[in-house]
C-alpha positions in Angstrom: -34.9 27.5 145.5 -32.8 27.8 142.3 -29.1 28.2 142.3 -29.4 31.7 140.8 -31.7 32.7 143.6 -29.5 31.2 146.3 -26.5 33.1 145.1 -28.0 36.5 145.6 -27.5 38.0 149.1 -30.6 38.8 151.0 -31.3 42.4 152.0 -30.9 41.8 155.7 -27.5 40.2 155.0 -26.4 43.3 153.0 -27.6 45.5 155.8 -25.7 43.5 158.4 -22.5 43.7 156.4 -22.9 47.5 156.0 -23.6 48.0 159.7 -20.6 45.8 160.6 -18.3 47.9 158.4 -19.6 51.1 159.9 -19.2 49.8 163.4 -15.7 48.6 162.5 -14.8 52.0 161.3 -16.2 53.7 164.4 -14.3 51.2 166.6 -11.1 51.8 164.7 -11.4 55.5 165.1 -12.3 55.2 168.8 -9.3 52.9 169.2 -7.1 55.5 167.5 -8.4 58.2 169.9 -7.9 55.9 172.9 -4.2 55.5 172.1 -3.7 59.2 172.7 -2.4 59.9 176.2 -5.4 61.2 178.3 -3.7 64.6 179.0 -3.1 65.1 175.2 -6.7 64.1 174.4 -8.1 66.4 177.0 -6.0 69.4 175.8 -7.1 68.7 172.2 -10.8 68.6 173.3 -10.4 71.9 175.0 -8.9 73.3 171.8 -11.8 71.8 169.8 -9.4 69.9 167.6 -10.3 66.3 166.6 -7.8 63.5 166.7 -7.9 63.1 162.9 -6.4 66.5 162.5 -3.3 65.4 164.4 -0.3 63.3 163.3 1.9 61.9 166.1 5.0 59.7 166.2 6.9 58.8 169.4 9.8 56.3 169.3 12.8 55.7 171.6 16.1 56.2 169.8 17.2 52.7 170.8 13.9 51.0 169.6 13.0 49.6 166.2 9.3 50.5 166.5 7.3 53.5 167.6 5.6 53.5 171.0 2.9 55.8 169.7 1.8 56.4 166.1 -1.4 58.3 165.2 -2.2 59.3 161.7 1.5 59.1 161.1 1.2 58.2 157.5 -0.9 61.2 156.6 1.1 64.0 154.8 0.6 67.3 156.7 1.8 70.8 156.6 4.7 71.1 159.1 5.3 74.8 159.0 8.8 75.6 160.2 9.4 72.0 161.3 10.2 71.5 157.6 13.6 73.1 158.4 14.5 69.7 159.9 14.4 68.2 156.4 16.6 71.0 155.1 19.0 70.7 158.0 19.3 66.9 157.6 19.8 67.0 153.8 22.4 69.8 154.1 24.4 68.1 156.8 24.1 64.7 155.0 25.3 66.2 151.7 27.8 68.8 152.6 29.0 67.7 156.1 29.0 69.8 159.2 32.4 71.5 158.5 31.4 72.8 155.0 31.9 76.5 154.4 31.0 78.9 151.6 33.4 81.4 150.1 33.0 85.0 149.1 35.8 86.4 146.9 37.0 89.8 145.9 38.9 90.0 142.6 39.7 92.8 140.1 40.8 93.7 136.6 43.4 96.4 136.1 46.3 97.5 138.3 46.7 99.5 141.5 48.9 102.5 141.3 49.2 105.1 144.1 46.1 103.8 145.8 44.0 103.9 142.6 42.6 100.7 141.1 42.4 101.2 137.3 39.5 99.0 136.5 36.6 97.2 138.1 36.3 95.4 141.4 34.3 92.2 141.6 32.7 90.8 144.7 31.7 87.2 143.9 29.2 85.4 146.1 29.5 81.7 146.8 26.0 81.3 148.2 26.9 82.0 151.8 23.7 81.9 153.8 25.0 84.2 156.7 27.3 86.8 155.1 26.8 89.6 157.6 27.4 93.3 156.9 30.1 93.2 159.6 32.0 90.5 157.6 31.5 92.5 154.3 32.8 95.6 156.1 36.0 93.7 157.1 36.6 92.6 153.6 36.3 96.1 152.3 38.4 97.4 155.2 41.1 94.9 154.3 41.0 96.0 150.7 41.7 99.5 151.8 44.6 98.2 154.0 46.0 96.6 150.8 46.3 100.1 149.4 43.1 100.5 147.3 41.7 104.0 148.0 39.9 104.7 144.7 38.2 102.6 142.1 38.0 104.1 138.7 35.6 101.5 137.3 32.6 99.8 139.0 32.1 97.6 142.0 30.4 94.6 140.4 28.4 92.2 142.5 28.3 88.6 141.1 25.5 86.4 142.6 25.4 84.1 139.6 26.4 81.0 141.6 22.7 80.5 142.3 20.2 80.5 139.5 16.8 81.2 141.1 13.2 81.6 140.1 11.4 84.9 140.5 10.5 85.5 144.1 7.5 87.5 145.3 7.9 88.5 149.0 4.2 89.4 149.2 3.1 86.0 147.9 2.8 84.2 151.3 0.9 86.7 153.5 1.1 90.1 151.8 3.8 91.3 154.1 6.7 91.7 151.8 8.6 94.1 154.0 8.9 91.4 156.7 12.4 89.9 156.6 11.0 86.3 157.0 9.5 86.7 153.5 12.9 87.4 151.8 14.2 85.1 149.1 17.6 83.6 148.5 20.4 85.2 146.4 24.0 84.1 145.4 25.5 87.2 147.2 23.0 87.4 150.0 24.0 90.1 152.5 22.9 90.4 156.1 19.9 88.1 155.6 18.4 90.9 153.4 17.5 92.6 156.7 17.7 96.3 157.7 18.0 96.4 161.5 16.3 99.3 163.2 17.2 100.1 166.8 14.4 102.2 168.3 14.9 104.6 171.2 11.7 106.1 172.6 11.6 109.5 174.1 10.9 110.4 177.7 7.2 111.2 177.3 4.2 111.2 174.9 4.7 112.7 171.5 8.5 112.8 171.8 10.3 111.6 168.7 11.6 108.0 168.6 15.2 107.9 167.6 16.1 105.3 165.0 19.6 103.9 164.3 19.7 101.7 161.2 22.2 99.0 160.1 23.7 98.3 157.6 24.0 101.6 155.7 21.9 101.4 152.6 23.2 103.8 150.0 20.3 105.7 148.2 17.6 104.6 150.7 16.0 107.4 152.6 14.6 106.6 156.0 11.6 108.8 156.8 11.2 108.5 160.5 7.7 109.6 161.7 7.7 107.4 164.9 6.5 109.0 168.1 6.6 108.0 171.8 3.4 107.1 173.5 2.4 106.9 177.2 0.7 103.5 176.7 1.8 100.4 178.7 4.3 98.1 177.1 2.4 95.1 175.8 2.9 93.9 172.3 5.4 96.7 171.7 5.4 96.5 167.9 1.6 96.5 167.5 1.3 100.2 166.5 4.5 100.3 164.3 4.2 100.4 160.5 6.7 100.5 157.7 6.1 101.1 154.0 8.3 101.8 150.9 7.6 104.8 148.7 9.4 105.7 145.4 12.9 106.9 145.9 13.2 104.5 147.5 12.0 105.9 150.8 11.3 103.7 153.8 8.6 105.4 155.8 8.3 104.5 159.5 5.2 105.5 161.3 3.2 104.7 164.5 4.1 104.8 168.1 6.3 103.1 170.7 5.5 103.2 174.4 8.2 105.0 176.5 7.8 102.2 179.1 9.2 99.7 176.6 12.6 101.2 176.5 14.9 100.5 173.5 13.7 97.9 171.1 15.0 96.2 167.9 12.8 96.2 164.8 13.6 95.1 161.3 12.5 95.4 157.7 13.4 94.2 154.2 12.9 97.3 152.1 14.6 96.0 149.0 14.9 92.8 147.0 18.1 90.8 147.9 20.1 91.9 144.8 19.2 95.6 145.3 19.8 95.3 149.1 23.3 93.9 148.5 24.1 96.7 146.0 22.9 99.4 148.4 24.8 97.8 151.3 28.2 97.5 149.5 27.9 101.1 148.2 27.2 102.3 151.8 30.0 100.2 153.3 32.6 101.4 150.7 31.8 104.9 151.6 31.9 104.1 155.3 35.5 102.7 155.1 36.6 105.8 153.3 36.8 104.4 149.7 36.2 106.5 146.6 34.3 105.1 143.6 34.2 106.8 140.2 31.8 104.3 138.7 28.8 102.6 140.3 27.9 99.6 142.3 26.0 97.2 140.1 25.2 93.5 139.4 27.2 91.6 136.9 29.4 88.6 136.3 33.1 88.4 137.1 35.3 87.6 134.0 37.6 84.6 134.2 40.7 86.8 133.9 39.8 88.8 137.1 42.6 88.4 139.6 41.8 87.2 143.2 42.5 89.8 145.9 40.7 88.6 149.1 38.7 85.6 150.3 36.3 85.3 153.2 35.0 81.9 154.5 31.6 81.5 156.1 31.1 79.8 159.5 30.8 76.0 159.3 27.5 74.6 158.2 26.9 73.2 161.7 26.9 76.8 163.1 24.7 77.9 160.2 22.1 75.2 160.9 22.2 76.2 164.5 21.3 79.8 163.6 18.6 78.5 161.3 16.9 76.2 163.7 17.3 78.0 167.0 15.5 81.1 165.7 13.8 79.6 162.7 15.4 81.7 160.0 13.5 81.3 156.7 16.1 83.0 154.6 18.8 80.7 155.8 16.6 77.7 155.0 15.8 79.0 151.5 19.5 79.7 150.9 20.5 76.2 152.0 17.9 74.5 149.8 19.1 76.6 146.8 22.7 75.6 147.6 21.7 71.9 147.5 20.3 72.6 144.0 23.6 74.2 142.9 25.4 70.9 143.5 23.9 69.6 140.2 24.2 72.9 138.3 24.5 71.7 134.7 21.5 72.9 132.9 19.6 73.7 136.1 17.6 76.9 135.8 15.8 76.7 139.1 18.1 75.7 141.9 15.3 75.8 144.5 13.4 73.1 142.7 16.6 71.2 142.1 17.4 71.5 145.8 14.1 70.0 146.7 15.0 67.0 144.6 18.4 66.6 146.2 16.9 66.8 149.7 14.3 64.2 148.8 17.0 61.9 147.5 19.1 62.4 150.6 16.2 61.3 152.8 15.3 58.3 150.6 18.9 57.1 150.7 18.8 57.3 154.5 15.8 55.1 154.6 13.3 57.8 155.4 9.9 57.5 153.9 9.4 60.2 151.2 5.9 59.4 150.0 3.7 62.5 150.3 6.8 64.7 150.8 6.4 68.2 149.2 9.2 70.7 149.5 8.6 74.2 148.2 11.3 76.3 149.8 12.6 74.2 152.7 11.6 76.8 155.3 8.1 75.8 156.0 6.7 79.2 155.0 4.4 77.5 152.6 0.8 76.4 152.1 1.7 73.4 150.0 4.7 71.8 151.8 3.9 68.4 153.3 5.6 65.7 155.3 4.4 62.7 157.3 4.9 62.3 161.0 6.5 58.9 160.5 8.8 60.5 157.9 10.0 63.1 160.5 10.3 60.4 163.1 12.5 58.3 160.8 14.5 61.4 159.9 15.2 62.1 163.6 16.2 58.4 164.2 18.5 58.5 161.2 20.0 61.8 162.4 20.7 60.2 165.8 22.7 57.5 164.1 24.8 60.0 162.0 28.3 61.2 163.0 27.0 64.7 163.0 24.2 63.8 165.5 25.6 66.1 168.2 25.6 69.2 165.8 22.1 68.4 164.6 20.6 68.1 168.1 22.6 71.1 169.5 20.9 73.2 166.7 17.5 72.6 168.1 15.9 74.9 170.6 15.8 73.7 174.2 12.3 73.8 175.7 12.1 76.4 178.4 15.6 77.6 177.8 16.4 79.2 174.4 15.4 79.9 170.8 11.8 79.6 169.7 11.1 77.1 172.4 12.3 79.3 175.3 8.7 79.8 176.6 7.7 76.1 176.4 7.4 73.9 179.4 8.3 76.7 181.8 7.5 75.5 185.3 7.3 71.9 184.1 9.6 69.2 185.4 10.3 68.4 181.7 11.8 71.9 181.2 15.2 71.6 179.6 14.8 68.0 178.7 13.5 68.5 175.2 15.3 69.7 172.1 12.5 70.6 169.7 11.9 72.5 166.5 8.6 74.4 166.5 6.5 75.5 163.6 3.5 77.8 163.4 1.5 79.4 160.6 -2.2 79.9 160.3 -3.9 76.6 160.6 -0.7 74.7 161.5 1.1 74.1 164.8 3.9 71.5 164.9 6.8 70.2 167.0 9.5 67.7 166.3 12.7 66.7 168.1 14.0 64.7 171.0 13.0 64.3 174.7 15.1 62.8 177.5 12.7 61.0 179.9 13.2 61.0 183.7 15.0 57.6 183.4 17.6 59.0 181.0 16.2 57.4 177.9 15.9 59.6 174.8 12.9 59.6 172.5 12.0 61.0 169.1 8.7 63.1 169.3 6.7 64.5 166.4 3.3 66.2 166.6 1.7 67.9 163.6 -1.6 69.7 163.9 -3.5 70.9 160.8 -6.8 72.5 161.8 -8.4 75.9 161.9 -7.9 75.9 165.7 -4.3 74.7 165.5 -3.1 77.8 167.3 -4.8 76.6 170.4 -3.0 73.3 170.6 0.2 74.4 172.4 -1.0 72.8 175.6 -1.6 69.5 173.9 1.9 69.5 172.4 3.4 70.3 175.8 1.3 67.6 177.3 2.8 65.1 174.9 6.3 66.2 175.7 5.6 65.8 179.4 4.0 62.4 178.8 7.2 61.2 177.1 9.3 62.7 179.8 7.3 60.8 182.4 8.0 57.5 180.6 4.6 57.3 178.9 2.6 57.4 182.1 
């Protein structure tokens, strides 16, 4: 046999190598599936979700290595669990006591209750400026002797430079408040609250009380009471906006449901704030000879009143307990405003700042994609090990207590209030949940029955992801039981 012939591998050798590689891959996959706790694997099987559609990370907070890691290095869509990234970056950058300021200033002078000039309301990017707080500001202005404004009330939201926002882009439901975008003078989460009071019997009118007052917006209430049982009470309710603007409410509400709270976002944030301030100024008895409009406060405008937001720790709690998308969007844009020079898109800039904060904390950022910081996205991605590292890093921060307290308690409150009900693990897990079509996710902390705390992350990206709640609960219970 020649040297050249001997150097060529024989066919059966090639076949053996190929088979060995295939068997090795099968064994590796089988081994990965075997590492799943049996209760989790069974629940995934019942949901018809394969193990390769799941990313898991479990690690004790006092350990240097994970106890369980499955597909943990695969970037996956986290849905609202992405808010943990926004919360971490915000607390790390600003600190838990940080506040945002809304200012009222004016040009001209006040004589005999008349302000001769314009009034300016200057937003500072406050994520939670409620209409009640805005009402107090205007009421205090009246108490200072301003009854009439001869000029305009000018709303200045220029602190945040933002890209165009389409509230219909995600799911075509632009009137849903969760689709609202950020704004420098965001008022009341851009949400019109609708208190519904059904009548006593079928076909009776449903009474609607709306807050805040939106000047110029007509509410066309066509709601009727039905005799149906109270199941998914909002199933037959519809809202649409017609020219005017006119908010048309139609459909039915079962009398058996009793009073209910509904909500809508009938206007873009800038227009919503304009209509709200106009309505509130009338409500406090103020007179306006000009109009309420958007603009920019001049440098020479003199300060009159200042209102500070709650501390960031409280804002993060509001965001994560009830998974507020608009707060998350606002926080991300505020992160982008910290490097404002030449920045035209503070949302994109905020994503860069958040990524840098994670990297500086030793969190793996490979594969991280931040679109809006809220998780209401088809393109946002994060790895399970990245979330695990983030949670470990948060545990080591001085603001750890505020971070954990902001997470819903399984079986007790927030978006996790219906999780682990009837389980011995109830109340032992602080977890952020996330759900959109094709995605179901949890991440947070679990205190096991021996008093040891663990980080837990489970991301599911699959067409049947909505059916994996039992698998996630099984993982939480497995950790609570000490991995048994």
